[in-house]
Structures are given as structure tokens and as C-alpha cells.
TIDO-168630 format. One record per residue (C-alpha): residue number from 0; residue in one letter; chain; x, y, z. Coordinates in nm, 4 decimals. Layout:
! TIDO-168630
PT  num  residu  chaine  u  v  w
PT  NUM  a  A  X  Y  Z
...
***
This chain:
! TIDO-168630
PT  num  residu  chaine  u  v  w
PT  0  m  A  1.6305  -0.2174  0.5269
PT  1  k  A  1.5755  0.1359  0.6608
PT  2  k  A  1.2167  0.1268  0.5294
PT  3  l  A  1.1372  -0.1959  0.7118
PT  4  t  A  1.2905  -0.0647  1.0347
PT  5  l  A  1.0900  0.2583  1.0095
PT  6  l  A  0.7711  0.0644  0.9386
PT  7  a  A  0.8317  -0.1731  1.2304
PT  8  l  A  0.8867  0.1185  1.4704
PT  9  t  A  0.5742  0.2970  1.3451
PT  10  l  A  0.3630  -0.0175  1.3764
PT  11  a  A  0.4956  -0.0813  1.7262
PT  12  l  A  0.4085  0.2755  1.8296
PT  13  v  A  0.0556  0.2615  1.6854
PT  14  s  A  -0.0029  -0.0856  1.8288
PT  15  g  A  0.1162  0.0309  2.1700
PT  16  l  A  -0.1087  0.3350  2.1587
PT  17  s  A  -0.4070  0.1249  2.0525
PT  18  q  A  -0.3659  -0.0854  2.3665
PT  19  a  A  -0.3021  0.2096  2.6016
PT  20  g  A  -0.5730  0.2953  2.8562
PT  21  t  A  -0.7733  0.5994  2.7449
PT  22  l  A  -0.6256  0.6058  2.3947
PT  23  g  A  -0.7619  0.2549  2.3442
PT  24  d  A  -1.1097  0.4097  2.3111
PT  25  f  A  -1.0010  0.5770  1.9864
PT  26  f  A  -0.8625  0.2609  1.8282
PT  27  s  A  -1.0546  -0.0540  1.7621
PT  28  g  A  -0.7704  -0.2557  1.6135
PT  29  i  A  -0.4804  -0.2508  1.3779
PT  30  t  A  -0.3965  -0.4791  1.0877
PT  31  v  A  -0.0414  -0.5323  0.9688
PT  32  g  A  0.0578  -0.7268  0.6642
PT  33  a  A  0.2635  -0.7667  0.3538
PT  34  g  A  0.2166  -0.8763  0.0004
PT  35  y  A  0.3127  -0.8780  -0.3622
PT  36  s  A  0.2792  -0.5664  -0.5766
PT  37  t  A  0.3385  -0.4702  -0.9378
PT  38  d  A  0.3746  -0.1181  -1.0730
PT  39  s  A  0.3254  0.0002  -1.4286
PT  40  v  A  0.5598  0.2936  -1.5011
PT  41  h  A  0.6576  0.4342  -1.8412
PT  42  g  A  0.5126  0.1268  -2.0142
PT  43  e  A  0.7166  -0.1186  -1.8032
PT  44  t  A  0.6004  -0.3573  -1.5302
PT  45  l  A  0.7991  -0.3568  -1.2057
PT  46  d  A  0.7617  -0.6370  -0.9486
PT  47  g  A  0.8161  -0.6209  -0.5748
PT  48  y  A  0.6570  -0.6197  -0.2329
PT  49  s  A  0.4513  -0.3994  -0.0062
PT  50  v  A  0.4067  -0.3759  0.3681
PT  51  y  A  0.1081  -0.2029  0.5212
PT  52  s  A  -0.0760  -0.1040  0.8323
PT  53  q  A  -0.4498  -0.0423  0.8510
PT  54  g  A  -0.6294  0.0990  1.1498
PT  55  v  A  -0.9709  0.2108  1.2620
PT  56  l  A  -0.9947  0.5403  1.4490
PT  57  v  A  -1.3719  0.5645  1.4972
PT  58  p  A  -1.4997  0.2583  1.6863
PT  59  s  A  -1.8611  0.3132  1.5799
PT  60  l  A  -1.7527  0.2937  1.2122
PT  61  k  A  -1.5024  0.0082  1.2531
PT  62  d  A  -1.6743  -0.2065  0.9888
PT  63  n  A  -1.6562  0.0648  0.7232
PT  64  l  A  -1.3994  0.3441  0.7733
PT  65  f  A  -1.0250  0.2730  0.7948
PT  66  t  A  -0.6803  0.4240  0.7434
PT  67  d  A  -0.4195  0.2653  0.5180
PT  68  f  A  -0.0460  0.3344  0.5426
PT  69  r  A  0.1618  0.1487  0.2873
PT  70  i  A  0.5227  0.1231  0.1691
PT  71  s  A  0.5979  -0.0589  -0.1532
PT  72  s  A  0.9212  -0.1265  -0.3358
PT  73  t  A  0.9196  -0.2556  -0.6931
PT  74  s  A  1.1979  -0.2950  -0.9476
PT  75  k  A  1.2966  -0.4300  -1.2865
PT  76  d  A  1.6506  -0.5365  -1.3722
PT  77  d  A  1.6236  -0.5177  -1.7513
PT  78  y  A  1.4490  -0.1820  -1.7977
PT  79  s  A  1.5062  -0.0578  -2.1547
PT  80  s  A  1.5247  0.3076  -2.2518
PT  81  v  A  1.6422  0.5040  -2.5550
PT  82  d  A  1.9210  0.7581  -2.5043
PT  83  p  A  1.7858  1.0910  -2.6372
PT  84  k  A  2.1360  1.2048  -2.7444
PT  85  d  A  2.2392  0.9212  -2.9746
PT  86  g  A  1.9305  0.6988  -2.9956
PT  87  a  A  2.1113  0.4011  -2.8408
PT  88  l  A  1.9094  0.1414  -2.6535
PT  89  n  A  2.0203  0.1230  -2.2909
PT  90  t  A  1.9332  -0.1486  -2.0391
PT  91  t  A  1.9443  -0.0644  -1.6709
PT  92  t  A  1.7776  -0.1333  -1.3376
PT  93  v  A  1.4814  0.0763  -1.2286
PT  94  d  A  1.3507  0.0964  -0.8705
PT  95  l  A  1.0288  0.2594  -0.7527
PT  96  d  A  0.9613  0.3240  -0.3838
PT  97  r  A  0.6125  0.4416  -0.2883
PT  98  y  A  0.4932  0.5747  0.0478
PT  99  q  A  0.1156  0.6091  0.0718
PT  100  a  A  -0.1318  0.7357  0.3295
PT  101  s  A  -0.5041  0.6915  0.2586
PT  102  i  A  -0.8502  0.6880  0.4101
PT  103  g  A  -1.0715  0.3998  0.3004
PT  104  y  A  -1.4348  0.2991  0.3069
PT  105  g  A  -1.5683  -0.0548  0.2681
PT  106  i  A  -1.9035  -0.2294  0.2855
PT  107  p  A  -1.8978  -0.5722  0.4554
PT  108  y  A  -2.0941  -0.8668  0.3167
PT  109  h  A  -2.1164  -1.1620  0.5570
PT  110  v  A  -2.0717  -1.4815  0.3568
PT  111  t  A  -2.0746  -1.6983  0.6695
PT  112  n  A  -2.0365  -1.6271  1.0411
PT  113  s  A  -1.6582  -1.6221  1.0067
PT  114  v  A  -1.6052  -1.5018  0.6454
PT  115  v  A  -1.6647  -1.1429  0.5370
PT  116  l  A  -1.6072  -0.9963  0.1898
PT  117  k  A  -1.5603  -0.6222  0.1843
PT  118  p  A  -1.5376  -0.4213  -0.1407
PT  119  y  A  -1.3517  -0.0979  -0.0638
PT  120  v  A  -1.2244  0.2305  -0.2056
PT  121  t  A  -0.9465  0.4534  -0.0725
PT  122  a  A  -0.8229  0.8036  -0.1435
PT  123  g  A  -0.5011  0.9593  -0.0248
PT  124  w  A  -0.1538  1.0819  -0.1103
PT  125  s  A  0.1539  0.9075  -0.2485
PT  126  w  A  0.5207  1.0081  -0.2206
PT  127  d  A  0.7288  0.8306  -0.4866
PT  128  k  A  1.0962  0.7944  -0.5696
PT  129  l  A  1.2035  0.6479  -0.9064
PT  130  s  A  1.5713  0.5535  -0.9437
PT  131  t  A  1.7389  0.4519  -1.2700
PT  132  a  A  2.1166  0.4330  -1.3301
PT  133  g  A  2.2036  0.6988  -1.0733
PT  134  n  A  1.9172  0.9310  -1.1746
PT  135  n  A  1.6533  0.9940  -0.9106
PT  136  e  A  1.3098  1.1422  -0.9712
PT  137  t  A  1.0560  1.2186  -0.7013
PT  138  d  A  0.6870  1.2828  -0.7320
PT  139  n  A  0.3929  1.3496  -0.5028
PT  140  s  A  0.0451  1.2681  -0.6221
PT  141  f  A  -0.3154  1.2008  -0.5269
PT  142  v  A  -0.3794  0.8251  -0.5283
PT  143  a  A  -0.7072  0.6324  -0.5350
PT  144  s  A  -0.7634  0.2589  -0.5110
PT  145  a  A  -1.0379  -0.0014  -0.5222
PT  146  g  A  -1.0405  -0.3663  -0.4269
PT  147  v  A  -1.1901  -0.6457  -0.2213
PT  148  k  A  -1.0870  -0.7655  0.1255
PT  149  g  A  -1.1529  -1.1082  0.2662
PT  150  e  A  -1.1764  -1.1320  0.6449
PT  151  f  A  -1.1489  -1.4796  0.7950
PT  152  g  A  -1.2443  -1.5014  1.1605
PT  153  q  A  -1.1295  -1.2254  1.3917
PT  154  h  A  -0.7683  -1.1972  1.2831
PT  155  f  A  -0.6777  -1.3035  0.9258
PT  156  m  A  -0.7272  -1.0841  0.6220
PT  157  t  A  -0.6434  -1.0941  0.2519
PT  158  s  A  -0.7046  -0.8343  -0.0146
PT  159  i  A  -0.6574  -0.7658  -0.3818
PT  160  g  A  -0.6684  -0.4127  -0.5147
PT  161  y  A  -0.5591  -0.1661  -0.7768
PT  162  s  A  -0.4393  0.1916  -0.7187
PT  163  e  A  -0.3835  0.4718  -0.9681
PT  164  e  A  -0.2021  0.8030  -0.9385
PT  165  t  A  -0.3477  1.1121  -1.1027
PT  166  s  A  -0.0299  1.3063  -1.1892
PT  167  g  A  0.3477  1.2799  -1.2074
PT  168  f  A  0.4492  0.9192  -1.2809
PT  169  k  A  0.0812  0.8234  -1.3228
PT  170  s  A  0.1720  0.4734  -1.2149
PT  171  g  A  -0.0832  0.2030  -1.1595
PT  172  q  A  -0.0248  -0.0629  -0.8952
PT  173  w  A  -0.1782  -0.4057  -0.8349
PT  174  m  A  -0.1566  -0.5352  -0.4766
PT  175  l  A  -0.2158  -0.8788  -0.3262
PT  176  d  A  -0.1902  -0.8680  0.0538
PT  177  v  A  -0.2172  -1.0937  0.3568
PT  178  g  A  -0.2559  -0.9435  0.7029
PT  179  y  A  -0.3185  -1.0088  1.0703
PT  180  r  A  -0.5528  -0.7961  1.2827
PT  181  f  A  -0.4592  -0.7339  1.6458
***
């Protein structure tokens, strides 16, 4: 619940700044949304959700360049691991929380006047926390992603994408998102 509260406050602040007088010249909109995500960690698939905020800071590049801030939480209740001491098979719950900040670039293709498909790539940083049976591991890593956005009219967006970390947990994540642009 703390994560959602923090995200809501951050989104409210950025949205407020984007509408403020002179600062409004630096923002050309913000998209907020949520979706389904799966992580692949240590050979296991974890399911969960993500919430995100995307913004455009350079109005002249609003169709291409964007920022992406994302929080995802995935888990698996029947995670199996082998105890290194006695070789016993243990089943526990595993939770992975990811905080990501990225810069993205996309190329829009206008399918119709109101539908735009935009293949994109992002690059940024991920802060992760993996929790299993009272053990917590943290990791920071470079993260890159690729995907396709669908923009419908002025306000509705969907996207599907895949991100991969380069070190630490080396987790891969699939994301399916729905968002609203203000």
C-alpha cells in the first residue's frame, strides 16, 4: 500500500507541475496507467501488476522521446528451492518489487487518424528487492526494454513490452499495460 500511495503522490505532483503556468512549457502531457506483469527469476515465473507514469519533457519531440517511471510487484506462492545444507526441497513465497526509471524512444506509425502504433525502446536503471521466507536481497541494474504502444485517440494507450536486466538478478519482465494520457 505504501508503494501505491507514493506513486499517487508523485503522479499528482508531476501532473500539477505539467499544468502550472511557465512549467507547462516543459511538459506536453503525462500518461498514467497500470497493467499485468510477469517476471522470470531463478528459473521461476512470478505474476503480478505494475503501475507507471510516462511523460514528455521536450515538446518538440513529444511523438518520439519520453520518460518512463514504473513500479512492479510480482510474486509466487509455491516457489521451490533446495536447501544447500541438507538438500531438502523447500516451498515458500517469493516476492519481487522493482522500481524503474527509463528514457524511451518510439517511432509513430499512423494506422488511421485516431490510431497510432509506436514501436519503442527504453534504457534506464532498476532498483529491485527480492524477498523469500524472511530473506531479503537487493540489486541495482541497468535495464533495457522493447515493445509496441497503441494510441487510440488523444487519451487512451495500451502497450506490450519486454524488459531485461543486465546484472544481479538478471530478471526478464513481460508487461501488458493500459493507460490514460492527460
